[in-house]
N, C-alpha and C positions, 0 to 999 in steps of 0.2 A: 084718104091717107091712112097708112097703117102705123100704129104705135108699137106693134110687136112684129118683128121680122120673122117670117117663116124660114125654116132651114133644116138641113140635116147636118148634124155634128157627129163625127166619128173620131174617137180617140183625141178629143179636144180640138179638132180641126174642122172648119166649116167646109162641107163638101158641096152644097148647093143651096141657093135661095129660091130656085125656080119651083113654083107651085106645080108646074107641069111635070118636071122631073121627080118631084116628091110623089105626086099622084101615080105616075107610071111605075115607080119603084115599089109601091106597096103590094105585099103578097099576104095571103092567108094560108098558113100551113096547118096541117092536122096536128102535128106534135104528138102529144099523148092523149088526145081527145077521143071521146066516144062518137065519132062520126065516120062515115064511109068516105073513101076518096072519090072526088068528082073528076079526077084527071081523065081526059078523053071523052067526057060527056057533052062537050060542046060549050060554047060561050053564049052568055046572054047578050053581051055587048062586045063586038069585035074591035071597035075603035072609040076613042074619046071624042068629044065635040070638035077637036082640032084635027082629027084624022089620024092620031097616033094609035098604033096597034096596042091592044091591052092583052096582058098575059092571062092564061086561064086561071091563075091563082089570084088575080086581082079581085078585090072585094066585090066589084060589080058582077063578077062571074061566079061567085060562090054558090054552090049547091049545098043546102043543109039537109043531110041525110043521116038522121040519128041512128046509132048502132049501140043501144044499151047493152051492157055486159058487166060481168063481175070486175071490180077494181083490181088492177094488177100493176103495182108500182114499177115493174120492169117493162110494161107495155102501155096500156091505156088506163088512165085513172082520173080523167077530168072531163067536164063538159066545156072547158075553155079551149078554144083553138089558139094558134100561135101566130099573131101578126108579126110580120118581118118587113124590112126594107131591103130590096135587092139592089146592090151597088154595081151590078154587072158581073160579079164573080161570086159573092157570098150572100146568103140571106141573113142579115144582121138583126139581132134582137136589140132594137133601140126603143126609146120612149116614144112609141108611135102615137100615143095619145096626146102628145104635146102638152104635158103638164107644166106647172109654173117654172120649175127649174129648167126644163128644156126650152121654154119660151124666153126666159131671161138669158140663157146661155147663147142661143141663136141670135137674139137681138144684140147682145153685147159684142159678140164676134163680128157681126155684120157691119156694125158702125154706121148704119143708114138712118137712124132716127135722131133728129135734132129739132125739137119743137119748142125750144126755150126752156121749159121746165123739166123736160126729159131728154137726155142725150145719151146715145150709145157711142162709146169711145173706141171700140175694137178690143177692149179688155175689161170693160165694166159698163154698167148703166147708172148714170147720175140722175138723181131725182131731186128737184128743188121744190119744196113745199112752201106756199105763201104763209105769211103771218095770219093768225086768226085773232079773235078777241082775247083768247086766254093763252096763246102760245106764240113764241117768236117764229120767224121764218126758219126753215131747217133744210140743210142739204144732206142727202143720203147717197151712198154709193154702194151698189152691189157689184162685187168683184168676182170674176170667174174663178172658181176654186181650182186647185190642182187636179182634183177628181171629184166625182159625185159619189157620196157614200149613202145616198138616200135609200137605195135598194141594194141590199147585199145579196149576192148569189154565190153558190158554191160550184 
């Protein structure tokens, strides 16, 4: 049983809960990193265990070819590559690491968790904590915010 629902959320809307679709959509792009492009070098893994074709930019097919050079903020300036999720049209910069806000957001929107003391409602996650020796029982609710301002980008 899952207490956290996986998912891809774009512009506040749930796109998918499918772990298969999530996995197939992950791409590693070079961005502004100090690495050589591996496009056309061949795949390490052609298909996932279910037989779905994997893109050459999928993490399982990543070639790591360092290309150290002088930092240039108009071109290459980092050792960090750019993980993205491909929605079929665009490579979206999402919280691909699945941090706490992303997990709460996906769980809340999905509305699939109801285990008595934790319930996802479609717009929030309700948590009911039991009484302890020093504290009374307590009900908490995390509501989906209008937007996330945890990471500001320009």
